[in-house]
N, C-alpha and C positions, 0 to 999 in steps of 0.2 A: 788489558788484563787477559791472560791466556787461561786455558783450562787447568793447567798445573797450579796456578795461583788460586783459582777458585777451589780446587780440591784441597789445597793447604788451608784455605780459609774455613772450609767445612770441617776439616779435622780439628782446627783450633777451636771453633765454636763448640764442637762435640765435647772436646776435653774441658772447656771452660765451665760447662754446666748451664750456660745461658739458654733460655727457652726461645728467644728470638733476637736476631741481629739484622739490622737494615744498614746497607751501605749504598750511598749515592755518590757517583762521581760525574764528571761532565757528560759522558756518553753512555753510562751503564748504571743500572739500578739493580741491586742484589738484596734479596730477603732470604734469610736462612731461619727456618723454624725447626726446633728439635722437639720431639715428643717421646712417649714411652716406647714406640715401636721403630721409628726410623727418623733420619734427618731428611728434611725436605727443603730444597733450594729452588727458588724462582729467580730467574735472571731475565731482565728486560733490557734490551740494548737497542739504541737507535740504529736504523738501517743506514749503512754507509752510502755515500754518494756512488752511484753506479758509473763505473768507467767502462765504456764499450770495449776497451782493449784488454780489460782484466775480467776473468770469469767471476760472477757473483756467487759468494759462498753462502749467503743468507745470514740470519741472526740466530742466536741461541735463545730459545724461549723457556726451556726448563731442563734442569739437570738434577738427577737424583743419585744419591750414593749407591754404588753397585752392591747388590746382595747376591753373592755367587749362588747360582742355581743351574749348574750345567747338567745335572743328571735328570733324566725324564721323571715326571711325577709318578708313573707306575713303578719305576725302579726304586724311587725314594721310599715308597711304602714298606719295602722289606728291610730297610735300614733304620737304625736307631740314631737320633740326632743327639750330639753333645752340644748343649746350649750354654750361653754365657749367663752366669748367675748374677752378674752386675754390669753396670755401664762403665766403660773404660776403654783402654787401648789394648788390643790383642798382640801378644808377643809369643812367637814359637820357640824362643830360646831363653834360658835363664839370664844370659848376658850376651853382648855382641860377639865375644870371643869363644863362646861355648857352642856345642852342637844343638840342633833342634831337639825338642822333647820327643816327638813322634813324627814318623813319615808315613806316607800311604803304604799299606801292606804290613805295618807293624801290628802285633797282637797287643791288646791292652786288657787290663782287668779293672775292677772297680776302684782300686787304689793307685792306678797309674796316673802320674801327672802328665797331662797332654799339652798344657800351655800355661801362660800367665796372663792375667788381665790387670793392668795398672789403673788404679783409680785414686786420684788425689795423692799422688806420690807413694802409694802403698801398692806393692806387687803381690797379687793374690794368685797362688798356685791353684789351677783348676784340675780336678781329678776326673777321670773318665766316668766313674759311677756305673759303668756297664762293662761287660766282657765281650770281646770280639776282635775283629780286624778292622783297622782304619781303611776305608775305601775312598774317602774324599775329604780334602781340607778345603773348607768353604770360604775362608777369610785369608787375606794377605797379611803378612807380618807388618806390625805397626799401624794397622787400620783401627779406627774407632769402632766399637761394638756396643750394641744396646742390650738391655736386659732381655733374656729369652731368645736372643738371636742365635741361630744355628752356627756352630763353629766347625764341627766334624760330622761325617756320616760313618757309622760303625755297622759292620755286618756281624750280627750276633751268632751266626751259624758256624 
């Protein structure tokens, strides 16, 4: 099982609404627990037999879903966060063939739709609820989000 399979499993569990999933296979054991703030995944894997001719890569002990936080904390304090009002899947476009709602540098007001969050097959339009300029998009398209998770940073000035 590679990292892409594990990420897809995490997304599936987050969408399903399950609070905990355990998966055991012959050489790997995975536990995924979802809570109100984030998805936590613990992966235990048997150490492979070390071949002296091959470099040892080690084992994966724990993987957590990435929460984008590229801007330094002191810079974040001057920005307003647009957060997810619900648990679901974040989408930047109204449909795959349409343009994104907003880009970095776009000006928004309180009624500007910035994204959609899909929950239980219902697509919910998310409004900015603040005025300013989008300075950072914190979530990748198609990523599961939690209630209150920051989605965008807005410069109100």
